[in-house]
C-alpha positions as CSV (number, residue, x, y, z in Angstrom):
1,M,0.0,0.0,0.0
2,R,2.9,2.4,0.8
3,Q,4.3,1.9,-2.7
4,F,0.9,2.4,-4.3
5,L,0.4,5.7,-2.4
6,S,3.9,6.9,-3.1
7,M,3.5,6.2,-6.8
8,S,0.2,8.0,-6.8
9,V,1.8,11.1,-5.3
10,F,4.6,10.8,-7.8
11,A,2.2,10.7,-10.7
12,G,0.5,13.8,-9.4
13,L,3.9,15.5,-9.0
14,M,4.7,14.7,-12.7
15,I,1.4,16.0,-14.0
16,G,1.7,19.1,-11.8
17,I,5.2,19.9,-13.2
18,A,3.8,19.4,-16.7
19,G,1.0,21.8,-15.8
20,L,3.5,24.3,-14.6
21,V,5.3,24.0,-18.0
22,Y,2.0,24.7,-19.7
23,L,1.4,27.8,-17.5
24,R,4.8,29.2,-18.3
25,V,4.9,28.5,-22.0
26,G,1.2,28.3,-23.0
27,G,-0.2,27.6,-26.5
28,L,0.6,24.6,-28.6
29,E,4.2,24.5,-27.4
30,G,3.2,24.3,-23.8
31,A,0.6,21.6,-24.6
32,V,3.3,19.5,-26.3
33,L,5.7,19.9,-23.4
34,F,2.9,18.9,-21.0
35,A,3.1,15.5,-22.6
36,F,6.4,15.0,-20.6
37,G,4.2,14.4,-17.5
38,L,2.2,11.6,-19.0
39,L,5.3,10.0,-20.7
40,S,7.0,10.0,-17.3
41,V,4.0,8.5,-15.5
42,V,3.7,5.7,-18.1
43,M,7.5,5.1,-18.2
44,C,7.7,4.8,-14.4
45,G,4.5,2.8,-13.9
46,A,3.1,5.5,-11.6
47,Q,-0.5,5.5,-10.4
48,L,-2.4,8.1,-12.3
49,Y,-6.2,8.3,-12.0
50,T,-6.8,8.8,-15.7
51,G,-4.2,6.3,-16.6
52,K,-5.8,3.5,-14.5
53,A,-9.6,4.2,-14.5
54,G,-10.2,2.5,-17.8
55,Y,-8.2,-0.6,-16.9
56,L,-9.0,-1.5,-13.3
57,P,-11.6,-4.3,-12.9
58,Y,-14.8,-2.6,-11.9
59,K,-14.8,-4.4,-8.5
60,E,-11.4,-2.7,-7.8
61,S,-12.6,0.8,-8.7
62,W,-12.4,1.8,-5.1
63,R,-8.6,2.0,-5.5
64,L,-9.1,5.1,-7.6
65,V,-10.1,7.1,-4.5
66,P,-6.7,6.8,-2.6
67,M,-5.0,7.1,-6.0
68,L,-6.7,10.4,-6.8
69,A,-6.0,11.6,-3.3
70,G,-2.3,10.8,-3.8
71,N,-2.4,12.5,-7.2
72,A,-3.8,15.6,-5.6
73,V,-1.1,15.7,-3.0
74,G,1.5,15.5,-5.7
75,C,-0.2,18.3,-7.6
76,V,-0.1,20.5,-4.5
77,A,3.6,19.8,-4.1
78,A,4.1,21.0,-7.7
79,A,2.0,24.0,-6.9
80,C,4.4,24.9,-4.1
81,I,7.1,25.0,-6.8
82,A,4.9,27.1,-9.0
83,I,4.6,30.0,-6.5
84,Y,8.4,30.5,-6.8
85,V,8.5,30.6,-10.6
86,A,5.3,32.4,-11.3
87,N,5.4,35.3,-13.7
88,D,2.9,37.3,-15.7
89,A,2.5,34.5,-18.2
90,V,1.8,32.0,-15.5
91,M,-0.8,34.2,-13.9
92,A,-2.5,35.0,-17.2
93,N,-2.7,31.3,-18.2
94,L,-3.9,30.3,-14.8
95,D,-6.6,32.9,-14.8
96,A,-7.8,31.8,-18.2
97,I,-8.0,28.2,-17.1
98,L,-9.8,29.1,-13.9
99,A,-12.3,31.3,-15.7
100,A,-13.1,28.5,-18.2
101,R,-13.8,26.0,-15.4
102,L,-15.7,28.4,-13.2
103,T,-18.0,29.7,-15.9
104,A,-18.8,26.3,-17.4
105,S,-22.1,24.6,-16.5
106,W,-22.0,21.2,-14.7
107,H,-23.1,19.4,-17.9
108,A,-20.4,21.2,-20.0
109,L,-17.8,20.1,-17.5
110,L,-19.1,16.5,-17.4
111,V,-19.3,16.1,-21.2
112,T,-15.9,17.8,-22.0
113,S,-14.2,15.8,-19.2
114,I,-15.5,12.6,-20.9
115,G,-13.5,13.6,-24.0
116,T,-10.3,13.8,-21.9
117,G,-11.0,10.4,-20.4
118,V,-11.3,8.8,-23.8
119,I,-8.1,10.4,-25.0
120,M,-6.1,9.4,-21.9
121,T,-7.2,5.8,-22.1
122,L,-6.4,5.5,-25.8
123,A,-3.0,7.2,-25.2
124,V,-2.1,4.7,-22.5
125,Y,-3.6,1.8,-24.6
126,G,-1.2,2.7,-27.4
127,A,1.8,2.7,-24.9
128,R,0.8,-0.7,-23.6
129,K,1.1,-1.9,-27.2
130,G,4.5,-0.3,-27.6
131,H,3.2,2.8,-29.5
132,Y,4.2,6.0,-27.8
133,L,3.0,8.6,-30.3
134,P,-0.5,8.5,-28.8
135,L,1.0,9.7,-25.5
136,L,2.8,12.5,-27.3
137,F,-0.2,13.6,-29.3
138,G,-3.1,12.8,-26.9
139,V,-2.1,15.3,-24.3
140,P,-1.9,18.3,-26.7
141,V,-5.2,17.2,-28.2
142,F,-7.2,17.5,-25.0
143,I,-5.4,20.6,-23.9
144,M,-5.9,22.5,-27.2
145,C,-9.5,21.4,-27.1
146,G,-9.9,22.9,-23.6
147,L,-11.0,19.6,-22.1
148,P,-10.6,19.2,-18.3
149,H,-8.2,16.7,-16.8
150,C,-9.0,16.2,-13.1
151,V,-5.4,15.6,-12.1
152,A,-4.1,18.6,-14.0
153,D,-6.9,20.6,-12.6
154,A,-5.9,19.6,-9.1
155,F,-2.6,21.3,-9.8
156,Y,-4.3,24.4,-11.2
157,Y,-6.6,24.6,-8.2
158,G,-3.7,24.0,-5.8
159,A,-1.8,26.8,-7.4
160,A,-4.9,29.0,-7.2
161,L,-5.1,28.2,-3.5
162,L,-1.5,29.1,-2.8
163,M,-1.7,32.3,-4.9
164,G,-4.8,33.5,-3.1
165,K,-7.2,32.9,-6.1
166,F,-9.1,29.9,-4.7
167,E,-12.9,29.8,-4.9
168,W,-15.1,27.0,-3.5
169,M,-16.8,26.5,-6.9
170,M,-13.5,24.9,-8.0
171,L,-14.3,21.8,-5.9
172,W,-17.7,21.6,-7.7
173,A,-15.9,21.9,-11.1
174,W,-13.3,19.3,-10.0
175,L,-16.0,16.8,-9.0
176,W,-17.6,16.9,-12.4
177,A,-14.2,16.5,-14.0
178,I,-13.5,13.4,-11.9
179,V,-16.8,11.9,-12.9
180,G,-16.5,12.8,-16.6
181,N,-12.9,11.5,-16.8
182,Y,-14.0,8.2,-15.2
183,I,-16.8,7.8,-17.7
184,G,-14.6,8.7,-20.6
185,C,-11.7,6.5,-19.5
186,N,-14.1,3.5,-19.6
187,L,-15.7,4.2,-22.9
188,P,-13.0,2.5,-25.0
189,R,-13.5,-0.8,-23.2
190,W,-17.3,-0.4,-23.2
191,F,-17.2,0.1,-27.0
192,M,-14.4,-2.3,-27.9
193,G,-15.7,-5.2,-25.7
194,D,-13.6,-8.3,-26.1
195,K,-11.2,-6.5,-28.4
196,F,-10.0,-4.3,-25.6
197,E,-6.9,-5.7,-24.1
198,A,-6.3,-4.6,-20.5
């Protein structure tokens, strides 16, 4: 259990660092560099909520709760780094992300988060088959589409908290991202059936 939790925190830290890169660089370049986070997670076998939700047997789905908690702790650790390197670009990009999440309706957050879940599971699916390009392209796809990723959002909300920008509605938005990501992560195996190789 200790290894499971430490690898969950590690996964959150990697995604948080990737989120920090995106905040500093922005645009397509930042979205591409963000892929380092997912590549690191898969390479190290870390426990990422959106990397595991579509693969765990349904009876073991409860494991996603401590996994996500660990991911969030890792994201907050990355947010502690962010406050020391924040600049005008970081603040502008963070404000844009927060505004998009906080002005979206619950159903918009749910549906768009489903898209992220599908992309994440297919990206990891490709890596499990020895094809790493889906990891490299999948992350920029969901970022450039503006689709919420619950672990990345944990980093953004953690940074907002540490920078005095936190609002309680962020927890509501995060909840819908968690649910939507879970649904989306499971759609590939629901559609593919026996062809889906976990």
